[in-house]
N, C-alpha and C positions, 0 to 999 in steps of 0.2 A: 840470482845475480842482480846486483844493484845497477839500475838504469842511470846513466850519466845525464846530468841536466843538459837540455837543448840550448844551444847558443845560436844567435843570428849569424849567418854567413858573413864573413868579413867584406865580401864584395858588395853587400847591400848597404853598408854604412856610408860610403861616399854619396850614393844616389839619394839616400834618405836625407843626409845633411844638405845636399844640393837643393832638394825640394823645399826644405825648411827655409833655406836662404832665399829662394825664389819667392816663396809666399811672403816672407818678411819684406822683400823689396816691393811687391805689389801693394801690400798694405801701406808701406811708407809713401808710395806714389799717390795713392788715393787720399791719405791723410794730408800730405803736403799740398796737393792741388785743391782739396776741399770742395771740388765740384763734381766728382765722379766722372761718368762718361761725358765726352764732348757733346755739346748741344747740336742738334741737327739744324742746318740752315733752313729757314722758313720765311715765307712771305705771306702776309695776311692783309686782306682787304676787309674793311669794316663799313657797314652801312651808316648813313646819317641817322640820328634819332628820329623816331616816329616815321618810319618809311615802310608803309605796307607794301607787300609784294616783293620786298627785297629780303635776302638772307642777312641776318644780323652780322655775320662774319663768315669768311671762308679763307682757309689756309691751304697753301700748296708749296711745292718746292720752288727754288729760284728758276729752274727750267720751265716749270708750268707758268709762272708769272711772266717770265721773259716772252713766252709764246703768246700769252694773253695780251701783253703790251703790243706785240707786233700786229695781232689781229685787229685790235682797236685802232691803232695808229693808221694802218692801211685803210680802214673804213673812213677815218677822218680825212685822210689825204684824198680819197675818192669822192668826198662829199656825201657819203652815205648817211641817211637819217639815223638817229640814235637807235631806233627800233631795229634797224638792220644790223647794227653792231651787237645788240643783245642776241639776236638770232644767230649770228656768226659764232659768238662765244658759246652759246648753249649747244650749238651743233658740234663744235670742237671738243667741248667737255664730254659729250656723249660718245663721239666717234673715237677719240684718242686720249681722253683725260688730259688734254692740252700737252701731249707729248708728240714730238715729230717722229712718228714711227716709220721704220724702214720696211715694214711689212704689215700684213693684216689678213682679212678675209680675202681669199683669192689673190688678186693683184693690187689690192688697196694699199696705199701708202700715205704718209704725211699726217698733218694735223686734222684734215677733214676726211681722211681715208678715201681719197679720190682714186679712181681706177683708170689707168692708161687705156685699158681695153674699151672703156666707155667714152673715150675721146677727151678726157680731161687734160692730157698732156703727157710728156715723157716722165719717167721716174725721177730724173734729176730736176726737172721743173717742179714737180709736185713735192719734192723734198726741200725746195726753197720756200721758206715760210711766207715771204712776201708774195711770191708768185701764186702759191696755193691759196692764200687769203684773197688775193685779187681775183682769181678765177671764181672763188665762191661768191664774192660780192657781185661780180659781173652776172653770174647765173641767177642770183637772187633778185637783183634789181631789174632783170629782164623778164621776170615772172609776172604775168599780168595779175594785178590785184593782190600782190604779196603783202602790201602794207595793211590790208584789212584782215589778214589771216592771223590765226594764233601761231605761236612758235612752232608747234608740232607740224601744222599743215604747211607753213612756209618752208621749214627746213626739209620736210619730206618731198616737196615739189622739186627741190634742188638735189637732194641726196638719193632719193628712191631707195630708202633703207628697208631692211626686212623687219625692223623694230621701230616703226614710226612714232609710236606713243612715247618713247623714252625721251625724246627731246624736251618735252614739257617738264620733265622732272628737274631739269637743270636751269629753268628760267630764273628762279630767285637768285642763285649765285651769279648767273650771267648778268643780270641786271645790276647786281652789286658791283661786279667788276666794271661794267660799262660806265656806271656813274662815276667811279673813281678815275678811269682813264679818259673820260670826257671832260674832266676838270670840274665836275659838279659836286664833288665831295672833298673839300680841301683837307689834305693830310690823311685821306682815307686808306692809303696804301703804305705799308711799312714792310721792311725786310730786316731780319736779324740773324746773328751768328753766321754771317757770310764768310766764305773762303775767297779772299781777294788776293791770294798769293800769286796767281798766274797773271801774265801780261794780258792786256785787253785783247779780246778776240776780234774786235772791230774798232775803228776810230769813231768817235762820237759824231763827227761831221758826216762821215760816210753812211753810218747807220741812219742818221736823221734824214739825210737826203733820200735814202731808199724807202723809209717807212713814213716819214712825215712830209716829205717833199720840200723841206726847208732846213738848211743847216744852221740858221741863225737861232740859237737857243738862249744864250746868256743875254742879260740886259733887261730893259723894261718889257713887260708883257701885260696884256689885259688879264683880268682875274681868271676867267674860265680857261683861256689858252695857257696861261702860266701854270695853273694847277694840272692841266692835262699833260703838259710837257714834263712837269716835275714828277708826276706819277709815272710817266713813260720812262724817265731816267731811273727812278728807283726800281721799276720793274726790270730794267736792263742792267742793274747795278753790278751783278756778277760778270756779265759779258763785257761790260765796259770798264770794270775795275773802279767803280765809283765808290768813294767812302764818304762823300758829303754832297748833299743837294739842298739848296736854299731857295725859298721863294717867299716874297712878301713878308719878310721878317721872321719866318719860321724855318728851321733847319732840321733835316733828317741826317743822321750819321749812322754809318754801319756799326760803330762802337756801341751806341745806345739803342739802335733799332727803333727809335721813335722820332716823332716830330716835336721839336721844342721851340718855344718863343725865344729868339736870339736877338731881336732888334725891333725897330719900329716898322710898321707896315709901309712898304715902299714900292711894291709891284715889280721888284727886280728879281730876276732868276740868275742863279750861279751854281756852278758844279765844280767838283774836284776829283781828279783821278789819282789812284794810288801811284801809278806810274804811267807816263805818257809814251807813246811811240816816238 
């Protein structure tokens, strides 16, 4: 008996055709865009040339840089020495990777993984990044002899961590972050490929009052303060929906992701929001 040739069931043909069409559309989108997958939003801090003890560069998410900006700004508002700001940043990198965590080991929460059961405050207080940063600085600056200690010892006196040696691992990037946010490295902080489609989460003036203690940002600024505020603004660019920050004749834009010379050095600070409240 002759075997009849096998044929593909008719119900498979539409599915196969649909898969081919879908694949063609995917290929068409990739070819037309020419860029493949969307780039990930990134913020990068770069050390000045010939800076021993600093990490040459460090990159993180906009959320991480936003939190680093808060920690450094609160330190400046409190009048904390530069060394204290480096210690605070190294501690937060180790404890939370600069993320405002809602949980952790036992009842630890926030940037510094502070524990309500150890008297640091309520959960809501410790999840407020300005409050948690203030509490860390208050404890550090009240520690006798902290300024003469290395990062590990000073951080451990405050944190009482089970892994005290880990803080020292983050001193190079913490120093690089501190130098940028203290205004000692002009244009050292950049952010690129940001999503600025959402309305500002805070007003510029409100956030500046909370973190810097001063809502006067635009206009003439001395060099170190001007660059400190400019870095703070770029660090908070996603939260504040900022697409342009200028200082002293140089401009960072979200579109370029870099600082470019756009005019003569004039010591003037300016900013622009994608949409204002």
